N, C-alpha and C positions, 0 to 999 in steps of 0.2 A: 455515625460521625459526620461531624456538621460537612456540608456540602461547600466545595471550595468557592472561595470568591472568584465572581468572572473574571476579575483584573488577573488572577492566578489560574485561573480552569485550563490549564495544558496538558498535552498528552503527556502519559508515561508507559513508555514502550517496555519498561524493566519488570513490569510485575505481568503474573501469569492468572488470568486473562490482562492483555495490557489495557488501561485507563484512557478511553476516547471521550473528549468534552464533546458535547450536542453540537458544539460547531464546526467538528471534522468530518470532512467528506470521507465517503469508503470508495477507493478507485480502484478496489483489488480486479472488477470486471472490465474497465477502463485500461486497465495496464496489462490484462491478459489479452484483451483484443489486439491491443498496440503490438504486443509481441509479436503475436500470430502474424500481422501485417508486416513487422519487421522479418520474420523467418521467410516469409513469402519473396521479400525482396533483397534477401542475403545481406542484411543490417544488422550488424552487431552491437551496434551503439547508435541511439538515436538522438539529436540535441533540440531541444524544443525552447525556443525565447519567447519573451511578452513582446514583443514587437509587432507590426503590421508591415505590410509590404510597400509603405510608405514612411517608414521610419517613424510615425507618428510618437508624441509624447503620449497622447492617450488614445484608447483605442474603442473600437465598438465591441459589442458583447460577440458579435459574428468571429471577432479575431482575437478572443480570448481564449487561445489554444491551452496556453499554460494553466490557466485559471479551470478550466474543463478538465485537463487531466490530473492536475495535482490537487484541486480544492482550494488552493491558495490564492488570494483575490489582490496581493499588493501591486502595486503596478511598475514592479522592477523585479526581474529574475530570471532564470536561467533552470533549465532541467535536464538531466541527461537519465535515458532508461537503457537497461541492457538485458540480457533475457533473466538475470536474476537479481538485479539491482537496479535501485531507483534514487535519484540525488536532485535535490534543489540546491542553487544557490542566491543568495539575497543579501542585500545590505540590513545594516544595523536597526535602521527604521521599523523593519519587517520580522525581526527574530522571533519576537513573542505572539506576534499574530501568526506566522509559520506554525509555530508549536500548538496553538489552536485550531487551524484548518488543516494541518495534514494529517494522514493515519499514519498507520506503522508499517506501510508498506515504503515511507520515503524516509533519507537521511537529510538532515538540514546541513547545509554546508553556509558558514558564518563569512563569507566572504563574495565577491563578485569577479575576483580577477580570472582572467582567462586560462592562466598560466595553471590555477589551482584546479579548473575544471578539467585542461589538459591531462593534467597529474592523475587525476583521479580516474579519466578515461585509459590511461594508458595501464594502469595497475587493473582495471576491470576487463580490459579488452585485449585477447592474446594476440602475438605477432601473427599477421597476415589476415587480421579483422579488417571490416570495413566499418567507418564512422560516418554516418550522413545526418543532412541537413536539408531544408528545404532553402535553396539560395536566393529566393525571392522573400525570405524573411530575416535576411542579415544584411547587414552594412558590409560596403567593401572592406571597410577597416576592420572588422570583427571577423569575416571571412580571412583575410590575409593572416591576423593573429593565430585563429585555429590552425591554419595553414601551417605556420612557422613552428607552432609549439610541438606539432605532431611530424615534422620533416625529419626524415632521417630514422622514423621509429620502427617502421616496418608494418604501419597501418596505414591504410588509405581512406582520405578524406573525400567523400563521395557526394557530390550533389545530387538529390534527387528531386526532380520536377514536381512529382506527384508527392503532396503533402500528407503523411501517414496518419497525421492527427486527424485529419479531415475525414480519411478514409474511415475510419470508425466513431468518429463522431457520428455523421450521417444524419438522421433525420432529427437527432435532439439538437443539430447546430442550430441557431437564429437565423431567420431569412434573411436576405439582402434588404436593405433600406429600401422603401418604397416611397420616400416622403419627396414633396418637390422639391427641386432644384430652381430658386428663382434668382432674377437680376435684382441688384443693389442700386435703390434710384439714383440719380446721378448727382441730388444734392449731398450724398454721403461719400462720393468716391474723389470729387475734383478733377479727375482725368476720364475720359472715355476708353473703354477697353482699346479701341484702335489707335488713341495715342500712345498708350502703353507699350501695344506692339510695335509702333513706329520706333519708341525708343531702344527696344529690344534689339530690333534689328539692325538701328544704329549704331549699336555697340557691338554687333555681330561684324559689320562693315570696318570698323575701326580696329577690331582685335588683329593682333598680329599674326596670328594662324588663320584669320577669315573663316570661321567656321559656317558650313552652309545651312547648320541646324542647332537649335537648343532644345533639349530634354529637359522635360519638367515632371519629377515624381513626387516633390512634396505637395501634400494637398493645399495648402494654401497658397502655393505658388499658382496654381491653376484659378482657384478662387479668386486671387488677386488681380490677377492678369485680366480675366474675362469679366470681372465685378461681378460673378457670381455668388450664390450662398446657399449653403445647405443644412442639414443638421443628422449627417449621417452618424457622428461621435459625439457623444455626451458633453457639455460645456466650449465644445468647437463647431462653428459656423462653415463647416466642410463638406466636401461630397467626395467621393470616391473617384480618380479620375486621373488622367496622364496626359502630357500635351507635348506635341513634338510641331515646332514651330519654324519652317524655313524661311527664304527671304519670300518666294512665290505661295507659298501653302500654309495652311494651318490645319492640324489634325488634333481634336480633342476626343479624347477616350472616354467617355460617359456612357451609363445608362442613358441613351437618348430619349426614352416614353417621359423619363423623369422631369424632363425640362419644362418648367410653365410655357405658355405661347408666347409671353413676352420675352421670355429668355431664348427660345429657339428663332424668335423674330429678329432679335437684338443680334444674334450670332450669323444668321444667315441672310440678313438683308443685303448685303453686298455681292453675292455669288450670282454668277463667276467672278475671281478676281482675287487680288494679293489679302483681300480681308475678308476672305469667305471662309468661313470655319466649317471644315468638313468634320461630320460627326461619325465616330467610329465606335465600335464595342469596346466596351471596358475590358474585355478580356482578350483584344485583340493585338495590343499594345507590343507584345514579343515577336509576334508573326510579321506586324507591321516595319519593325525597328529592324529585324533580320533581313526583310526585303530592301528597307533604303539602304541599309550600310552595305550592298553589295555594289554599290555605285561609287562613282568619284566624289566623296563627300567626308566632312567632317563635324561629328558631333560633340557640341560642348554641354557640357553638365557639371553639376555638384553633387561631388560625393559624398558630404554630410547626408543626404537624401535619398541617394539611388542605391538600389540594392545590387549586390554581388550578381544576384539572377540577369537585371539587366544589362548591367555593367558589361558582363561577360560576352554578351550578344556582340556587342561592337567590337572589331579587331582594332589593335592597340594602336596602330599609326593612323587610326582615324578618329582617335579620341584628343579631346581637348578637358582635361580634369582641373577643376579648382575647387576649393572646398566649398563654394556656394554657387549657385547659378546666377547669371547677372539679372534675372528675376528676384530672388531671394533679396540681391542688394540694391535693387531699384525699390522695394516695397519697404524695405528698413527707412529710405529716406523719405518723410512725410513731407507732404504738398501744403501750401499753406490753409487750403481749406480743412484737410484733415488734422493739421494743427487745432485749429478753430475747434473742431468737432470734440479732439480730445479733451481740450480745456474744459469744454462746456459739460462732457460727460462725467469729468473729475468731480466738477460742481455739485451736479446731479447727485453722484454718489455721495459726496461729503455731505449733502443734507441727509440722504438717508442714515449714513453713519451717526450723525449728531442726534437726530431723532433716536437712533438705537440706545446711544449712550444715556441719553435723558430716560430714556423707557427702562433702560438697566439700573438707573440711581433710584427708581421710584420702587422697582418689582424685587429688586436681590434682597434689600431689608425685611421684606415680607416672606422671604423663604420660597417664592412661588417661581423659581425658573434656575434650571439647569442646563448645562451646555447645550443639551439638543433642542430644547424647545427655543433659547438663546438664538442658535443658528436658524430655527425657521423663522423666526422673527425678522432677522436682519433680512433675508430672502424674501421676505413678504414685505419690508418697507423698501427694497431696493425696486421690486416689481411694481410698486406703485409709480415710479418715476417716469417720465416721458422716455420714449424708446427704448426702453428697457426690455432685453430678451434673454434675459435670464443670467447668472454668474459666469465666470470665466473657469473657475472650477469650484468644486463642493466646498462650503465654509470649512474651515478649520476652527473648532472651538473649543478652549481650554481654560479652564481656570484652577488658580491653586498650586 
């Protein structure tokens, strides 16, 4: 029989043996290992999201737990594993891709609603069962949605700080990034990090609740505040970090050994004093926050980028919650220099796009270009432009 075209080469679990395309991943051993760990922890269903601990839109390979467990490489999805079932929820952008990448251990659920996930869990887990997740990978809103959907069902939603996927991924898991975290030259920022910190402290003073600290979980918040950049996540100039900023202290939770000499000097030059940045280990943020919130303090945070794990550490009466932190809202307003730089960047990018359109006009009639080579060519044209540091997402190239 004629081999199926790649466009339609999807799994068929109704045949015996089932048909799996070469793009599907065998997940039998991974699921068996995860189920063993679930039994050890008394867990009946385990929820695995496609996010990281900072609610990033893009994630690093090290954080691609959903991808490793299921074989599905789309950017959005949720999986649930019980002792005898496994299901993946994703949206319509990815249904065909999921049918190519999943093996027959997985049911594909063509929706992303938490109500749908909860209904499936209620059918799969008997009364008295424990449903677990890593609270440091779920937003506050998502946790609340699961909690609400399972309320009164006789099942327990149990946060587990030990990530069960990490326990079975072990040595196959990609390492932590070791690339350098560097300072952005002053010509690109328009404000020093000390000026930015002063502006945030001023907002704390003026706030009706007078918060004593601001907690930053979004990776771009810390990168913007200190004028630092990294490349821990593809297409995003950020690095893994948290910040706790008070009126008198600044704690930056980061892998300190990765800071360039210039970046370290920039952060430490005013020590001791209110503009001295204390470098703490990235993994210490929970312990530090737990200790800090024992005092007479109030912590201001943005709920969009804070995980339920960190949020749960802070007593309710010591919380100031808004959708976005003051850093995220300050970052959104560009100063005159940033505006000028944005315009100049768009002009340079337009030159690359015009060169590309001209190249397409000449090359397409010769039948020498397809979507993939076209995407590679525009990336190459952009790279020749001054200050190019790569595209902000993988080129999406389509014709016809």
